[in-house]
N, C-alpha and C positions, 0 to 999 in steps of 0.2 A: 504494500500500500504506500502510495506516494505521501510525502510529508504534508503537502497542502491539503490532501484528502483527510489526513488525520486531524489537522487543525480544524477543518470544517466540521468533522464529526464531534470533536470536543466542544466546539461552540454550540452545535445543535443540542448536545447533551446538557450543557449548562442552561440553555434557553428552555429546554423541556423541564428541567428541574425547577427553574424559576417559575414556569407556568404552573406546575403542580403545587407549588407553595402558595401562590397568590390566587389560585382558583381551586374550586372544589365542586365536583359534579357539575361543571359548567358554570358555576357561580363565582364571581369575584368577591373578594372581601367587602368591597364597597357595595355590591349588589345585596349581599347578606345584610349589611348594616342598614340599607335602605328599607329592607323588609322589616327589620327590627323597629325602625322608626315608624313604619306604617302601622304595625301592631300597637305601638305605644300611643300613637296619636290619631292615625287615620281610621281606626275602627270605631270611633265614637265622636260625637259633636260636642258633648259637654259631660262634666262629671261633678258629682257632689259627694264629698267624703267627710267622715268623722274619723279623726286620727288621734291615737295616743302616742306621745313622744316621750321617751325616757332616756336620761343621760346620767352617766356616772364615771368616776375614775375607777380603774380596775387593776388587779394583779393577776398573775397566773398561778394557780394552785392545782396540783395533780393534773396538769395539762388542760385545765379548765379556766375560763375567764370568770373572775369573782369580783364583784363591786367592793371597793374599800370604803365606800360612803353611801349614805342614803340616796338612792337615785332621785334626780329632779324630774318630776312628771308634769307633763302638760297635755291637755286635751284641746284639739283644734277642730274647727270646721273649715273646710276648704271647698271652694267652688271655682271651676275652670270651664272655659269655653274656647273652642278652636275656631279659627277663621280661615277663609280661602278655600279654593277647590281641593287642595291637598292637605288642608289643615296645618299649613306650615307656621301660621301665626297663632298665638293664643294669649288669653288674658286670664288671670287667676287672682283670687283674693283668699287669704287665710286669716282666721281670727281665733285668738285664744279664748276658750270659754272656762277653762280650769288651769291653775288654781285661781281662787277668787281675787287675789292680789294682782294678778296679771290679766284679768278679764278685760277684753276690749283691745288689747295689743294686737295690731293687725299688720298685714303685709299685702301689698298689691304689686303684681308683676305683669308686665307686657313683654312677651317674647316674640321675636321677629325671625322668620326663616331666611330672610335675605342675608347672604354671606357678607360679613364685615359690619353689619349693623348691630350695635350694642343693644341689649335688652334694657328695659327700664324697670326699676323697682322703687317702691316707696314704703316707708314704715310709719305707723301711727302709735304714739305713746299717750294714753289717756291722761297721765299725770302732767304732761306738757301741753295737752290739747293742741298738738301740732303734727302735721304730716311732714316727714323729712324724706327727701330723696336719697337713696343709698348710692354709694360709690359703685362704679362698674367693677367687674372682677379683675380688671387690669391694674387697679390701684387700691384694692381693698386688702386688708389682712384677714386672718382667720376669724378674729373676733367680730369685726364690722361686717364681714361677709358671711356670717353664720346664719343658718335658718333657725331662728328663735333660740339661739344659744346652744344649739346641738352641734354634733360633729358633722352633720350634713351642712355643707356650704351652699351658698346661692348657686355657685357653679355646678355643684353636684345635682341640684334640683332642676337645672336647665335641660331642655331637649338638646340632643347632639345636632350640631349643624354639619351635615355630612360633607359638604364641600370645603369645610375648613380643616379637614383632617386627611391624613394619608393612612391607608389600611393595609394590613398584611395578615394572611392566614398562617398561623404558626403550626397548626396541625389539628388533629381531632382526638377526642378521648371520651371516656365515660365519666361523668361527674354526678355523683349521688344517684346513679341509676338512669341518668339521661345522657343520650348521645349529644355531644356538643362540638362546635368548632371553637378553637381558641384563636381569637383575633386580637392583634395588637394595633393600636392606632396612636399616631403622633400628630400634634398640631402643625399646621403649615406655619411658615415664618411669620405671617401676619397674625394668625391665631395665637401663636406662642407669646405674643406681646400682651395678650389679655388673659391667658390661662395660667393657673398655678401649676398644672401638671405637665411634666415633660413627656409622659406617655401613659397609656392605659392598656391593660390586658383584660379582655372580656371573654367569658365562657358563654357562648350562645347556644341555646337549646335548638336543635335542628328541626324539631317538629313544630314548636310553638313560637320560634323566633323571638324569644325574650332572653335577656341577660340574667344568668343565674349567679354570677360572681364577677367582681371587678377588682383588679389590683391597680391602684393609682400611685404613680411615681412622681416624685419631685427631685429634679436634678439627678435622675437615674436611680434614686433610692426609694424603696417601698415606703409610702407615707400613710396610706389608708387602704382598707380592704372592705368592700361592700359585698354582703351576701344576701341572697333572696330566698325566701321559703314560703310555704303555705300558698302555693300558686293554684289558682282555680279560675273557672269561667263564671263571670257574672254578667248577665244581659249580653251573652255571646262575646264578651271581652275578656281576654286573659289578664288577670290581675295578681299581684303578689300581696298577700295579706301582711307580710312581715319583711321589713328591710332592716339590716343591721350594719351600721357603719363603725368599723374599728379603726381608730386612729392609733397606729402602732408607734408613731413618733411621740405622742403625748400620753399614751396609755389611757385614753378616754374612749368610751363607747356609747353609741346612741342606737336605740331601737325604735323604729317607726312601725306601729301596728295599725292597720286599717280596720277600725271597728265596724264600720258600715259604709256602703257605697251605693250609688245609683248613677246610671249613664243615660245620655240622650234625653235629659229633661229640659224643659224650657227655662232658659236663663236670660234675663233681660240685660241688654248691653249696659244700661244705666247702673245696674248693680255692680258692674266691674269697673268702678271709678273710685276716686278718693272720697266721694260722698259716703260710700259704704263704711269707710274707715272712721269718718267723723260723725256721722248722723246715726245715733243709736236706734232711734225709732224706725228709721228707714231700713236699717240693717235687719232688725229683729222682725219687722213685718215680712220681709222677703225670706229670711232664714226659716221662719216658721213654716212657710209654704214648701221650701226645699227639703226640710227635715222629714216631712211626711212621706217622702219617696225613698228614704234610705233603707238598705237591706243588710 
């Protein structure tokens, strides 16, 4: 065999190997993540949720995570609505209803599917009777960018903007009895200016197209780990009843439990404004109606 023929065969072998890594059963990593996003947002027009959020410092004892302090518990009501043909944009409002001393603390978020466009978030503190706009993820720290003081950051709560990341299939495996793809994604140069994370590894359920686990890295080091459990279908939508965010850097953990949920209910656009944060009577009048649909 001539030398130039050998070179050609080696190049073809490398290209074939690269293709097998970045595609699986004819699907690219980006195609898979688009389906994940469609399941996450495209399968419903609105959602109403009651959520319990629990956070504590922890230690490891007998290979188990154990809280070293009394967990800080909050109960929230959250209403969200998707916009556009592909549901790329969304608006959501979340209000604390427990504990009593934090009742009425609320957050309003507008998410935009347009690449490069920053999302908008506002928080309302009843003690100050003032709505404050929150800093974007590019210039916020963990405290100011936290979702109600938990280990979930505002960035963690955002929908992934597919065109702002590069994706690669690392392989496939069985994770807790489910066949999954292991996909790594890194922010583009422009997105990296706004993101805390240098890369994310996600375990994607092949059948349901939902992420069952994520490892989130900062400057190449594992920073947080998200795990998903109690997955079920509600109103023909796949939902995870429990999300656990483990901050391995600070040894703090937050658990988000979905107590009840309803999809595709009528949600007025006016409710998803700062008026809901500030106007108690207006908020309660609407929430009473939404609560009756929870499951």
